[in-house]
N, C-alpha and C positions, 0 to 999 in steps of 0.2 A: 820489478823492472821500472817502476816509477823512480824508485831511488837511485837506480843505475844511470838512468836518463838524467836525473837532478844532478848528480855529483860534478859532473863537468861544466854544467851552467852555473854552479854555485863558486867553483874555483877558476875556470878559465877566464882570461881577459882578452883573448884574441878572438874570440866570436864575433861576428856581424850581428847587427840588429835583427834582421831576417831570421839567423840561424837561432837566435836565441829565443824570439817570439815563436817559432816553429816548435823548439823544444819544449817550451812550456804547454802550448797545445797538446803535443804528444803525451806529455805527463798528465794533463788534465782528463785525457782520454783512458789513460792507464788506470786512473783512480776510481774507474766505474761510477761516474755520477749516476744518481738515481733520476726516477721521473719517466712519465709516459712519453714526454716529447724528447727523450734523450737522443734518439737517432737526428731528429731534427735539429738539436743543438749542435752535434758534432757536425753535421753536413754543412750547416751554415757557417759555423766557425771556420771550417777548412775552406769553404769557398770564399770567405773574407780574406783570409791569408792567401789563397792563390791570386785573388786579384789584386791585393796589395804588392806582391810579388811581380806581377805581370804588367799592370797599367796604371796603379796608383803609387810608384817608387818613391814619388816626392812626399808621401804621407808617412813613410816609414819612421822617420826621426820621432815621430808622436808616439811610437811604440817601443821605446827603447826600455827593455827589461832587464838589462845587463847587471843590475845593481839587486835584482830579487834574489833572495835567499831561500825562499819557500812559495808555494802555490799560492798562499793567502798574500805574501808580498807582491806577487805579480798581478795578482788580482787588483790591490790597491794601488800599485803603481799606475796601473791602466786607466782607473777612475780617475787618478790626479791628472793624467795627460789630457782626459777627455774633457776635464771641467773647463769653464769658461767659455769664451765665443769661439767655439772650435767649428771649423767648416762642416757643411751639410755631409759632404761625403766621408770625411773622416768619422763622423758619428755613425753613418752607415756601417762602416767597416770595422769599427769599435766595439759596437753592441752585440754583435753574434759571439765574438770573442771573448768579450767581459761576462756574457751570459754563461758561456761553457766554463769559464774559469770560476766562477760564483757557484754555479752548480756542483762542481768537483771539489771545492774547498768546503761547501756546506754539507752536501749529501753524499755519502759513500756507500757502495753495497758491501757490507762487511758481513761477516758469519760469525754469528753469538752461538755460544755453546752454554748449556746448563750443566755445571760440574756438580758432582756428587762425592760425598766422602767416605762412599762404601766401597769395599774392595770385591771384586768380583772373581770367583774360581770356577774351576769347571772340573766336573767328574764325569768318567765314563762308568757305566755299570750296564750288566746284562742280565737277564731274568735267571738264565742257567748258571751264572758265576757262582763260585764259593768264596769266601773270605780270602783264601790264601792266592786268589787270582791275581790280586792287587798287590802283591808283595814287592813286584818291581816297578810299581807306579812312581814316575817322576812327580816331584812338586808340581801344584797347581800353576797355570799360567795366570800372573797378576796383570790385569789390564790396567789397574791404577786409575788415577783421576784424569779425567780428560783436561783440556787446556784451559785457562783461564780466559776471560774476554780479552781480545787481541787490540793490540795498538799499532805495531808496527809490522810492515810487510815481511820483516825476517821472522817474527814470531809466528806469522799466520803460515809461512812456508813449513817451518818445524811442526807446527801442529797438525797440518794437513797431511804430513807424511805419514804412512803407514807404521805401526808399530810392530817391533819385532816380535816373531811368533814362535812359541816353544811348542812343539808337538807333545801329545801324551802317549806314550806306547808302553806296552807289557815287554818284559825280557822273554826270550825264547817263544816269541810268536813267530808266525810265518808272515811273509810279505803281504798276503791279502788281509790278514787281521790288521797288520800294521797301518796299511793303506786305509782301511777302514775307520780305524782308531783316529788317523789324521784328520779324515774328512768330517767325522763328528765333532773334533776339538774346532775345527775351522767354522762350522756351523754354529756351535755354542759361542764361541767368542764373539761372533759377528752379530747375534741376536743380542748378546748382553751389551755389546757395545752401541747397537742401535737403539736400545732402550735410554742411554744417556745422551744421545744426540738429538737436539731440537734445532729446528730452523727457527730464524727470528720471526717475532710476531708481525715485525714491521714489513714483511713481504707478503702478508696475507692480505686480501681483498677486503675492503671496508663492507661491513655487512648493512643491511638496511637499518638496522637498529642504531649502529653507530652513526651513520649518516643522517638520520632523523635527529639524534641527540645533539650532534654539531650545528645541525640547522637550527634547531630549537633555541640554543644557546646564542647564535648569531642573530634570530629574529628578537631576542629578548634584550638585545643591547646593539641596536641598529647603528649607534653612533661610534661603536668601536670598529676602527678601520681594518684591526688585524682579523678579527672575527668576520667582517664583512667580505675581506679578501680570500680568506680560506673558503667561506661558504660560496664565492663566486668561482673559485677554482673547482668547487664540487658540482657546481650547477652546469658549468660550461666543459668540464673535463680538460680543462689546460691549467699550466702552472701559474702562480700569482705573478711571476716575471713576465711571462708571456701576455697575460692580460694587462698588465700595466704598460708593456710596450705597446700594446695596441693603441695607446693614447698618445705614440710619440711618432707616428707615420705622418710624414710630410705631406702638405698639399701637391707638391709636383708628382711625386709617387702616385697618389690617389687619382690625380689627373690622367697621367699616362697609363694607368692599370699595370705598373710594374710589378708582378707578383714574385720577382727575386727580392723584393725589399720588406713585403709583408703578406701574411696569409689571413689575417683579419685585422679589423680596426674598429673602433668606436663610432658610430655613425649619429649625429645629432640632428633630429628632425626639426622641421620648421617650427612645430609645436614645443619644442625643447625637450623632447624624450631622447633618450639614449639607446642604440640599438648595437648589438654586436653583428658587424658585416664580415661574412666570411667568403674568402676567395678559394678557389680550387685551381692549382697551377697543372695543368695538362698540355701535353703537347698537341699541336694543331692536327686536325683530320685532313689528310692531303687528299684532293681532287684534281683532275685534269680537265677543268673547266675555264671558259672565260669568266673574268671576275665578277661581272654581274650576275652570273648563274651561281658561281661558288659561293657568294654569299647568302644563297637560299638554301644550300645543302650543308654548310658548316658554321660552326660558332666561332665569334672572335674571341672567346674566353674572357669576357667581361660579364659574365652573369655572376650573381652574388645571391647568398643565402643571408637572411637579416634573422636574429634572434632577439626577442625584447629581454628586458629585466625585471623579473618578478619582484614584486613588492615583499617587504619593505626595504630592499637592498637598492643603494645608490651607487653606481658603477664608477662615479666620478671621485669616489673616496679613493681609488687606485693611483689618481695623479700624484706623483712625487712620493708614492708608499715605498718604504724598505720592507722588503719581504722577510729580513732577519727578524723581524717582530713576530711573525706568524709562530715561530718556534716557542716562544714563551706564552704565546696565547694556548696554543695546543696542549703545552705543559700543564697548563692550569686546569684543564678538562680532564686530566689522567685519572682522576678518582671517580669519574662519571661512566668510564667504561672499562671493560677488563683488559683491554690491549691498548697500547699506546697509539696516539694518533701520529701520523707523518704526513708530509706534503704529498710524498709520492702516494700513499694509501689513497688519500682524498682525490688527488688528480685523476686516478684510473677508475674511480667509481663509475662513472657514467658509461665508459666503454664496457665495462664487465655488465653492469646491469641490462645494457642492451643486448650484449652478446647472449646473456642467459636468458633472455626473453626471445630470441630467435631472429634478431634484427640482421640484415644483410650487411657483410663486410663493408660495402661501399657506402652505406648509408652512416654505419659508425665512424669510418673514416673521414666524411664530409662533417659530421656533427662535431667530432672531436679534434678535427685541423690535423690530422695525421698526414704523413708525406706520402702522396700517391707513389713515389719510387718503391715504397715498401706496401703498397697496398695496390696490387695489379687491378683488383676488382672496380676500384674507382675510374680506371682508364675505359672501361667497357660499358658502365652502367649510367644510362640517363636517369635522374632522380628528380622527381617533382617537389619543389620546395613546400607546397602545400602539406606533402606526405611526411617531409622531413620535419617540419614544425608540428605536426601532429604527433610524429614518433618522440621528439624531444619533449612535448608537452606531456606525454604518458609517462615517460621516466620522471618527470616533476611530480606528477599528481600520485602516481602509485608508488613510486619509490622513494620518493622525500615527503609526500603530503603536503605539497607546495601548490597554489593555484598558478597554473602557467599564464603567462601575460599575453595579450592580444597579439595575433601572427602580424608582424609588420609586413609592409609591402615588398616583396623580393621578386626577382626573376622569375619565370615559370620553371625553368630548369636548370640544373646544374649537372656537373659529371661528364660524360662523354660528349665530346665536341662535333659528333656526326648529327646532322639534322635533316637527312634525306628523307623527304615526303614519302609514306608507304605507297601513295599513288604512282610515283614516278617508278618505283621498284616493281610494282605491279604490272606497269605497262612494259617496261624492259623486258620482263620473263614473258609476257604475253607475246611480245613481238618476236623474241626469240622461239618461242614455241609456234607461232605461225609459220616461221621459216622452215622449220622441221617439219611442218604439215605439208608444206609446199614441195619439199625434198621429197617426201613420202609419195606424192602424187605424181612426180616426174615419170612420164611413161617411157623415154627412151633411155638406152642404157648409159651410165655415167662414164665420162673419161677419168681418168687417174686424178686429174687436178680438180675435176668437180667433186669425185670422192673425198679428196683429201679436205675439202672445204665442207662437205656435209659431215664427215668425220670430227672436224673442229667444232663446228656448233653443237653436235650432241655431247661431245667431250666437254665442253665449257657448262652447258646446261647441266649435265649429272654432276660436275664438280661442285656448281654452285649450290644444288639441292643438298649435296652430302654435308658440304661446309655448313650450311644455314641449320641442317639437321643435327651436327655435331659439335660446332664451333671450333673446327679444325684450324690450326694455326697455317699461315700461308709460308709453306716450305717446299723444298725440292721433293718430287715424287710424293704428293700427298696421297693418303691412303694406299700406302706403300705395296702391299701384295693382297692378293685374293684369299691368302690364308688367314689374314688379320682379322677376316670376317667371319662370324657364325651365324649364318642366316636363319637357322633352324631355332636358335636360341634369342637371335635378336640383338646380337652383341658384337662389339668392334673394339680391337685393341689399337690403341693411337699412341704413337711414339714421334711428337712433334717438336720436341725441345730438348736441347742438351744441358745437362746440370753437372757441375764439377766433374767434366771430362766424360760422362756417361750420358745415356739417355733417359729422359724421364718418361716413363710410361703410365698409361692408365686405359681403363676399361669403361666403355660408355654403351647405353642402351640405344638401340636404333629406333627410329619411329617407324611407324609403319610404310611410309611413303619412301622413306629411305631404302627399307628393304626390298619393296617393289622396284624401286629404280635401279639396285645393284642387280637385281635379276636381268631386268631389261639390258644393262650393261655387258652382262655375261653374253646374253643373247646377240647383242650388237656385235661384241667381238668374234663370235662364230659366223655371222653373216659376213663381216669384215673379212675374214680368213677365207670364206668359200668365195668372194667376190675377187680376191685378190690372188687366189691361188696359182691359177696359169696367166697371170699377167705380169708378174715381179719376181725377183730373186727369191728363192727358198729361205733365204735368211730373214725377209720381212716377215714371211707367214711364221717361220719357227718363233720369231720374236713375239707374234701374238699368241701363238701355243704357250709360250712361257708365261706370258700376262694371264693366261687361263690357269695357271697351275696345274699344266698337264705335262710338263716337261721336267727333267730331271733337277733343273735349278729354276728357281722363280725369276721374274723381271717385275718391274714396276706395271701396276695395273692400269695406269693411265699413260698415254703417248699421243703424238700429234703424226700427221704426216706431212712430207713436203710435196710441192706439185709434181715431184717425178715419182712419188710413192716412198721415198726413203722414211725411215724411223726418226722422229725428233722425241728425244727423251724429255720428260715433263719437268725440266729445271723451271725454277721459280721465275726468273725473267721471260722463259719462253710462255709460261701460264699468263704473267701479267700482260706481256705485249698483246697477246690475242684478247684477253679480257677486256683491255682498254676499249676495242671497238664496241663492245657490248655494254660495259658499265665502267666509265672511266673515274671510278674512285678509289679510294683507299682499299688493298686487297684484303683487309681483315674486317670489312664491313660487317659480315655475318656475325662475327664474335660481338660486336658493338650492340646490332640490333637484336641478337638471339638472348644476351645475357639481360638486357634490359627487359625483354619480354617475359625470360623465366623470373625475374625479380618481381616485375608487376603482376605476374600470375600468382605469387604467393608460394613458389616452389621453395623448398628448406633450402638455407643457404649454403649448408654443409654439401648437400648433394649437388647444386650449381658447381661450387668451387671443385669437387672431385670430377665432374664432367669436363671442366674447363682447364684442369691440371694446374689448379691454384691450391696452395697449402699441402700438396702433397696427399692428397685424400683420395680414396678410390683406387689405389693401386693393388691393394688385396683385398678387396670388397666382401669376399666370402671367408677371411681368415678366422682363426680362432679370437683373436683380439681386434676384429674389423669394427669400424665405427659406423660402417654404413652397409646396407643390404640390398640385395638386387631390387627389392621393391621401391627403394630410394632413387635409384637410378631409373627405374620405369617410370616414375613420376616426372623426371625430367623430360624423358622421351615423349611423353603424352603431351606436355606443355610445348615442345619442340615442334610435334605434328601441328598443334594448334598456330604455331608461328608459320609454319610452310604453307598452310592453307590460306592464312592472313595475306600472304605476300604473292600468291598465287602461283606457287612451285608444287605442282603435282606431278605425279609419276608419268614418264612419256617414252612410247615406245619408240625403239631405234627405226628411222626411216629405212634402212637396209633390210629389215628382217623379212618383209612381204617381197622382197626382190629375189630371194633365193629359194 
């Protein structure tokens, strides 16, 4: 595909500068560049190209690549155009595009094959067979040699194509015997072929021994800029190019906190020490409050995590460093390890080590500078910078045998931008519960309008408790049907997100308070039906019966009532409009607060992801190849119960139950 795109770019003379530049970006993506931050490279390059076409058209002449004949030519031409006294905005647009072209021309994801001279034959025999049974046997299928190491896309396609298969059959046999022989032949040929196929060592994770060997060589030669560069890439989990670019962030972007231009920057302290300052680009937490109150419950996104530089390394050696020198330095170390070093393997060590030690994906994403768009966990989790520094220091000491540097002064928190004080949340639910107590003590019969208000308050309280217990996303008709609950087993099926045209479903364990509250809601529905039975049309009570699961067809479990007693279905905007009167903050607050609590409580990250619908875990928790057991989900439920108690969400009986 890359070759097909490149052909018209090399020959055509009528393409515009923008079309040519876009073509080379597509070709770079199709070359499958390697690296832990390849998604960030692609995203940043495409964003820069889009801005060039939309708002920075005047800069396009500096990106004229119409004379490029190869990807390397395009990269070199872009470097030439960027040289000199280029405007600041030009550099901002050119750097991400150059980084993508550079990665694609230097590192490509190829498939290496170990070839063998031997021929593989296949023979079928049965214990009860006699020699004359094989008189009609066709010649053995010869798989031959596998492909030589590949250089061109065309040869890759030919080598990956399936080999023609010749089945072994016996003459005069029945169809069943023939089918059995064919199946055995396929299995034997597949086994023989798989023995000859080997994945490249370059895709394997770096072992601790290999990491320590590399680090020892770098420590022994602190003046070697190439070894220092790969050592820092190992320590910080970022590519050498990305660490070098962190020295190039301009003062204006730093002052404005513009996260579209940088995710990390080298910060020089007053004492002269250099630290890596990490920014996390997350969307704002929306609140419907006056500005002077909003600033107390949200973050402005300017929090930063700082990591020191361990001795004996000097980060300023990266200034002006050419990352192509790293390949030669790594090649010189080939004799010290059994597998070759690659920059991709080195960059991915930190994330792999943290993941293997059970670190949460949100913490891994922050420490290694991953894009939050690909790490949903980072959106919902508040992380203490002291904990992050301690986790990173553990990786250095236990994984690399390196003494961690002193923890620099950082912001207290990074991650989720909600900062709602827990006291405010406790007071909110306390006030709502107090209103329900007043409703319960109301002596005279309720009018339809008063009944609708009582029902609305109890509905909101129940929804908030269940969302805080499960992390349910804000959607239309949350907790859709009563049949989704198994109260005896304490389980709930949730389908709150569409994925690739279908629904993403998961099973979660319910905390005891949530189970009790659902039982109270069922009692509330029955009391509501009896109260309305002779006062409204039968279609209203029929809808309540359907919500109870007692009709031939089910209906959403939750609903509201109009002042006249009509049913209002639980659309997302209907829930948000009523919830804003009680809690005027972002509707997925419970996901933010619950995940932060679960992570700080030490719950297994895989179990948290399964319960939150991340990474598609937990969909079949009891299958033959399940990664989680019910006990893992129960641990999440027990920690969620602690969270419910900490914010004052306790089971509440319906105000209507004692009236019927």
